[in-house]
C-alpha positions in Angstrom: -1.4 -42.0 -5.5 -0.5 -41.3 -1.8 0.1 -37.9 -0.2 1.1 -36.8 3.3 0.9 -33.1 4.3 3.0 -31.5 7.1 3.2 -27.9 8.1 6.7 -26.4 7.8 5.7 -23.0 9.2 2.5 -20.8 9.4 2.4 -20.3 5.6 4.3 -23.3 4.1 3.0 -26.9 3.6 5.3 -29.8 2.8 3.6 -32.5 0.7 5.1 -35.9 0.3 3.7 -37.6 -2.9 4.1 -41.3 -3.9 3.0 -42.6 -7.2 3.7 -45.9 -9.0 6.4 -46.1 -11.7 3.7 -47.1 -14.2 2.7 -43.4 -14.4 6.3 -42.4 -15.2 6.5 -45.1 -17.9 3.3 -43.8 -19.5 4.6 -40.2 -19.4 7.9 -41.3 -21.0 6.0 -43.0 -23.8 4.0 -39.8 -24.3 7.2 -37.7 -24.4 8.8 -40.0 -26.9 5.7 -40.0 -29.1 5.6 -36.2 -29.0 9.2 -36.0 -30.0 8.5 -38.4 -32.9 5.7 -36.2 -34.1 7.0 -32.7 -33.4 10.7 -33.0 -32.5 13.8 -32.9 -34.7 16.0 -35.9 -35.1 19.0 -35.9 -37.4 18.5 -38.1 -40.5 14.7 -38.4 -40.1 11.8 -36.3 -41.3 9.5 -34.8 -38.7 6.5 -37.1 -38.1 8.2 -40.2 -39.5 8.4 -43.6 -37.6 11.6 -43.0 -35.7 12.7 -45.9 -33.5 12.5 -45.2 -29.8 16.2 -46.1 -29.2 17.3 -43.4 -31.6 15.1 -40.8 -30.0 16.5 -41.7 -26.6 20.0 -41.6 -27.9 19.4 -38.2 -29.6 17.8 -36.5 -26.6 19.3 -38.4 -23.7 17.6 -40.6 -21.1 17.9 -37.9 -18.4 16.1 -35.3 -20.5 13.3 -37.6 -21.4 12.9 -38.7 -17.8 12.8 -35.1 -16.5 10.2 -34.2 -19.1 8.2 -37.2 -18.1 8.5 -36.5 -14.4 7.3 -32.9 -15.1 4.3 -34.3 -16.9 3.4 -36.6 -14.1 3.7 -33.9 -11.5 1.6 -31.5 -13.6 -1.0 -34.2 -13.7 -1.1 -35.2 -10.1 -0.4 -31.8 -8.5 -4.0 -30.5 -8.9 -5.3 -33.8 -7.7 -3.3 -33.6 -4.5 -4.4 -30.0 -3.9 -8.1 -31.1 -4.3 -7.6 -34.2 -2.1 -5.9 -32.4 0.7 -8.1 -29.3 0.4 -5.2 -27.0 -0.1 -5.5 -23.5 -1.6 -2.0 -22.4 -2.8 -1.1 -18.7 -3.1 1.8 -19.5 -5.5 3.0 -22.5 -7.6 4.5 -25.4 -5.6 8.3 -26.1 -5.6 9.9 -29.5 -5.8 12.4 -29.7 -2.9 13.3 -33.4 -3.1 13.0 -36.3 -5.5 13.7 -39.5 -3.5 12.8 -41.9 -6.3 11.5 -42.0 -9.9 10.4 -45.6 -10.0 8.3 -45.7 -8.0 7.9 -41.9 -7.9 8.4 -40.3 -4.5 9.0 -36.6 -4.2 8.4 -33.7 -1.8 6.7 -30.4 -2.7 6.5 -27.2 -0.7 3.5 -25.0 -1.2 2.9 -21.5 0.2 -0.7 -21.0 1.5 -2.6 -18.4 3.4 -1.0 -18.2 6.9 -2.4 -19.7 10.0 -3.7 -17.0 12.3 -3.8 -17.4 16.1 -6.1 -14.9 17.9 -6.6 -14.4 21.6 -10.4 -14.2 21.4 -10.8 -13.0 25.0 -8.6 -10.0 24.4 -10.2 -9.5 21.0 -13.7 -9.3 22.5 -12.5 -6.6 24.9 -11.4 -4.3 22.0 -13.5 -1.2 21.5 -12.6 1.9 19.5 -14.5 5.2 19.6 -15.6 6.5 16.2 -14.5 10.0 15.3 -17.5 12.3 14.8 -17.5 14.3 11.6 -18.5 18.0 11.5 -18.6 20.5 8.7 -18.5 24.3 8.5 -19.8 26.7 5.9 -16.3 27.9 5.1 -15.4 24.3 3.9 -18.3 24.5 1.4 -17.2 28.0 0.4 -13.7 26.8 -0.2 -14.9 23.8 -2.4 -17.1 26.1 -4.5 -14.2 28.5 -4.9 -12.0 25.6 -6.0 -14.6 24.7 -8.6 -14.8 28.3 -9.8 -11.0 28.3 -10.2 -11.0 25.0 -12.0 -13.6 26.1 -14.5 -12.3 29.7 -14.9 -10.9 30.4 -18.4 -9.0 33.5 -19.7 -9.4 35.9 -22.6 -6.7 38.3 -23.7 -7.3 41.8 -22.4 -9.0 44.1 -25.0 -10.0 41.2 -27.2 -13.5 40.3 -28.5 -15.1 37.3 -26.8 -18.0 35.1 -27.9 -19.1 34.3 -24.4 -19.7 37.8 -23.1 -16.6 38.1 -21.0 -15.6 41.7 -20.1 -12.0 42.3 -21.3 -12.3 46.1 -21.6 -9.8 46.9 -18.8 -6.3 46.5 -20.4 -4.5 47.1 -17.1 -3.5 44.4 -14.7 -6.1 43.6 -12.0 -6.2 41.0 -9.2 -7.2 37.7 -10.7 -5.6 38.4 -14.2 -3.2 35.9 -15.7 -0.1 37.9 -16.7 2.8 36.6 -18.8 5.9 38.3 -17.3 9.6 38.2 -17.7 11.5 39.3 -14.6 15.1 39.8 -13.5 16.3 40.5 -10.0 19.3 42.8 -9.3 21.4 43.4 -6.1 20.2 47.1 -6.4 18.6 49.4 -8.9 21.1 49.6 -11.8 23.2 47.0 -10.1 24.3 43.5 -11.1 21.8 40.8 -12.2 21.2 37.9 -9.8 21.2 34.8 -12.0 18.9 32.8 -9.7 16.1 35.4 -9.9 15.6 35.3 -13.7 12.1 34.3 -14.7 11.4 34.0 -18.4 7.8 34.4 -19.8 6.0 33.1 -16.8 2.2 32.9 -16.7 1.4 34.3 -13.3 -2.1 34.6 -11.8 -2.2 37.8 -9.8 -3.3 37.1 -6.2 -2.4 33.4 -6.4 0.6 33.9 -4.0 2.9 32.0 -6.4 5.7 34.5 -6.2 7.5 36.3 -3.4 5.1 38.3 -1.2 4.5 41.7 -2.6 5.7 40.9 -6.2 2.3 40.3 -7.7 0.8 43.4 -6.2 3.5 45.6 -7.7 2.3 44.6 -11.2 -1.3 45.8 -10.7 -2.1 48.8 -13.0 0.6 48.0 -15.6 -0.2 47.4 -19.3 1.3 45.1 -22.0 4.7 46.4 -23.0 5.3 48.2 -19.7 8.5 47.7 -17.8 8.3 48.3 -14.1 10.9 48.2 -11.3 10.5 47.7 -7.6 12.2 46.5 -4.5 11.1 43.3 -2.8 12.4 41.9 0.5 12.4 38.2 0.7 10.7 36.6 3.8 13.0 35.8 6.8 11.9 32.2 6.6 12.5 31.9 2.9 13.6 28.4 1.9 16.9 29.5 0.4 19.5 30.6 2.9 21.0 33.1 0.3 17.8 35.0 0.1 16.4 35.0 3.6 15.4 38.6 4.4 17.4 39.9 1.4 16.3 43.0 -0.5 16.3 42.6 -4.3 15.4 45.1 -7.1 13.2 43.5 -9.7 12.6 44.7 -13.3 9.4 43.1 -14.8 8.4 43.2 -18.4 4.7 42.7 -19.1 4.2 40.5 -22.2 0.6 39.5 -22.0 -2.5 40.2 -19.9 -5.5 37.8 -19.8 -8.8 38.5 -18.0 -10.5 35.7 -16.1 -14.0 34.6 -17.0 -15.5 32.8 -14.0 -18.5 30.5 -14.6 -21.9 31.4 -13.3 -23.6 28.7 -11.2 -26.7 28.5 -13.3 -29.0 25.4 -13.1 -27.6 24.3 -16.5 -24.0 24.6 -15.3 -24.8 22.8 -12.1 -26.4 20.0 -14.1 -23.3 19.7 -16.2 -21.2 19.4 -13.0 -23.3 17.0 -10.9 -26.1 15.7 -13.2 -28.8 17.5 -11.1 -30.6 20.7 -12.2 -30.9 22.9 -9.1 -30.2 26.4 -7.8 -27.2 27.6 -5.8 -28.7 26.7 -2.5 -29.3 23.1 -3.8 -25.8 23.0 -5.1 -24.4 24.0 -1.7 -26.3 21.1 -0.2 -24.8 18.7 -2.8 -21.3 20.0 -2.0 -21.9 19.7 1.7 -23.0 16.1 1.3 -19.9 15.3 -0.8 -17.6 16.9 1.8 -19.3 15.0 4.7 -19.0 11.7 2.8 -15.3 12.3 2.0 -14.6 13.3 5.6 -16.5 10.3 7.0 -14.5 8.0 4.7 -11.2 9.6 5.8 -12.0 9.4 9.5 -13.3 5.9 9.1 -9.9 4.9 7.5 -8.0 6.5 10.4 -10.3 4.9 13.0 -9.9 1.5 11.2 -6.1 1.9 11.3 -6.3 2.4 15.0 -8.6 -0.6 15.4 -6.3 -2.8 13.2 -3.3 -1.9 15.5 -5.2 -3.2 18.5 -6.5 -6.3 16.7 -3.0 -7.2 15.4 -1.7 -6.9 18.9 -3.8 -9.9 20.0 -3.1 -11.9 16.8 0.0 -13.9 15.8 0.8 -14.7 12.1 3.3 -14.2 9.4 2.7 -13.4 5.8 4.5 -15.6 3.2 6.9 -14.1 0.6 4.9 -14.9 -2.5 1.6 -13.5 -1.1 3.5 -10.3 0.0 5.2 -10.1 -3.4 1.9 -10.3 -5.2 0.4 -7.6 -3.0 3.5 -5.3 -3.6 3.1 -5.7 -7.3 -0.6 -4.9 -7.1 -0.1 -1.8 -5.1 2.8 -0.6 -7.3 0.4 -0.9 -10.3 -2.1 1.2 -8.3 0.5 3.8 -7.6 1.4 4.0 -11.3 -2.2 4.3 -12.3 -2.8 7.1 -9.8 0.1 9.0 -11.1 -1.1 8.5 -14.7 -4.5 10.1 -13.7 -2.5 13.1 -12.5 -0.7 13.3 -15.8 2.5 11.9 -14.5 4.6 8.8 -15.4 5.9 6.3 -12.9 9.3 6.1 -14.6 9.7 9.9 -14.5 8.4 10.0 -10.9 11.0 7.4 -9.8 13.8 9.4 -11.5 12.6 12.5 -9.7 12.7 10.9 -6.2 16.0 9.2 -7.2 14.8 5.6 -6.5 14.8 2.5 -8.7 11.6 0.5 -9.0 13.1 -2.1 -6.6 14.1 0.5 -4.0 10.6 2.1 -4.2 8.9 -1.2 -3.7 11.1 -2.1 -0.8 11.1 1.3 1.0 7.6 2.6 0.2 5.2 0.0 -1.2 6.2 -2.9 1.0 5.1 -1.1 4.2 1.7 -0.5 2.7 1.4 -4.0 1.3 2.2 -5.6 4.7 -0.4 -3.4 6.4 -3.1 -4.0 3.9 -2.5 -7.8 3.7 -2.5 -8.3 7.4 -5.7 -6.3 7.8 -7.4 -8.3 5.1 -6.2 -11.7 6.5 -7.1 -10.7 10.0 -10.6 -9.5 9.1 -11.2 -12.8 7.2 -10.2 -14.8 10.2 -12.4 -12.8 12.6 -15.3 -13.1 10.1 -14.9 -16.9 10.3 -14.7 -16.8 14.1 -17.8 -14.7 14.4 -19.7 -16.3 11.6 -20.4 -12.9 10.1 -22.3 -12.8 6.8 -24.2 -10.2 4.7 -27.9 -10.5 3.8 -29.1 -10.0 0.3 -30.9 -6.8 1.3 -27.6 -5.4 2.8 -25.7 -6.1 -0.4 -28.5 -4.7 -2.6 -28.2 -1.4 -0.7 -24.5 -1.2 -1.7 -25.2 -2.3 -5.3 -27.8 0.4 -5.6 -25.1 3.0 -4.4 -22.8 1.8 -7.2 -25.5 2.0 -9.8 -26.5 5.5 -8.6 -23.1 6.8 -9.7 -24.1 6.4 -13.3 -26.5 8.6 -15.3 -26.9 6.7 -18.5 -30.1 4.5 -18.5 -28.3 1.9 -20.7 -25.4 1.6 -18.3 -27.7 1.3 -15.4 -29.7 -1.5 -17.0 -26.5 -3.4 -17.9 -25.3 -3.0 -14.3 -28.6 -4.2 -12.9 -28.3 -7.3 -15.1 -24.7 -7.9 -14.2 -24.5 -7.2 -10.5 -26.2 -10.4 -9.3 -25.1 -13.2 -7.0 -22.2 -15.1 -8.6 -20.8 -12.1 -10.5 -17.3 -11.3 -9.4 -17.9 -7.6 -8.8 -21.1 -8.5 -6.9 -19.2 -10.9 -4.6 -16.5 -8.2 -4.1 -19.3 -5.8 -2.9 -20.7 -8.5 -0.7 -17.2 -9.1 0.9 -16.9 -5.3 1.5 -20.2 -5.3 3.3 -19.2 -8.3 5.5 -15.8 -6.8 6.4 -17.5 -3.5 7.3 -19.9 -5.4 9.6 -16.9 -7.1 11.2 -15.3 -3.8 11.9 -18.5 -2.3 13.1 -18.7 -4.8 15.9 -15.8 -3.1 17.6 -17.0 0.5 17.5 -18.4 2.4 20.5 
């Protein structure tokens, strides 16, 4: 077998392959034997000794030759890749068959693109890291959000097993009130269709309704009907209601009292796996917020760095590599929506885009950015000879393991996350690429 490789463009190789006709003859014999054993030929039982001439007549010389050629190509293709040290990113395509005896054909293979970098300009790039700060009000806001998330409600006046106070049967701030409301052009006037709200569970003080509406309900009881004027804000989103006065009639159907959790050591342990007091919990929240902000600012800083790096590099991503990345990111988007209780199909219907349109107008941009960043970092890693020590990777592995509380899970992870394991190698690559990026910080 002979092979000659030429580069068609930065991401496509053209491979000319020559092989003796003997291999095609062997493949044709194999195809005929396979048909004899497993195929169907009129007048003969499957597996019987069918003459070759009859098989050729039944299936046709061209069909048998094509099958034989496919078999030869499937046999020699991986050998060519190994011989020429080619790593394809997609299956090769036959672009020309010059001869079948002897075999001579041309394949085109998409590979990772060649990247040209102006190293002098690259070495001059420096990006200033954004410093992260945190204020007490950010910690307060996160704790308030946790309180809200774990707050549950009991019907006003009902008996509760968890000690919640539901004795006040009138509406207070923080209560969840089921209300049916109708707006009128004036008291006793005509109903405004757009303002009808049936049996809506409204948390008083949430600001979900028009300013002033929720406050008007305070002090009412179940069964009450209350009326009041509300003036819509001048910057209201609907032109028909900007600055408009509307008379509302609200019927109170249900009142529920909030029961906010107490941050006891037991509750905190359920939340974060650590038994501590409120001061310790604030420290935990502060650390989480800082880590989140550091990651967010790092991502923004890296985006700025990538723009400067890409400005001194020249390369083009091939269509198959890009298509694979688009599909991968689309699956990630679908998974993220599922975690939010949404469905990708319903989401696409909501934004009035087909899957193809969404991939082309939204996902493709992200895919190109992410692919180019990964390929560029890989190239710079090769240029700079950057690697990660076992100790550096171990630190990252320990961080991954620390996220789990179960001793059994921890032991399994310790046994699994060792050199050679796929996830371990992914962690190692992340460490290497972070070291590459860190070279350009000031």
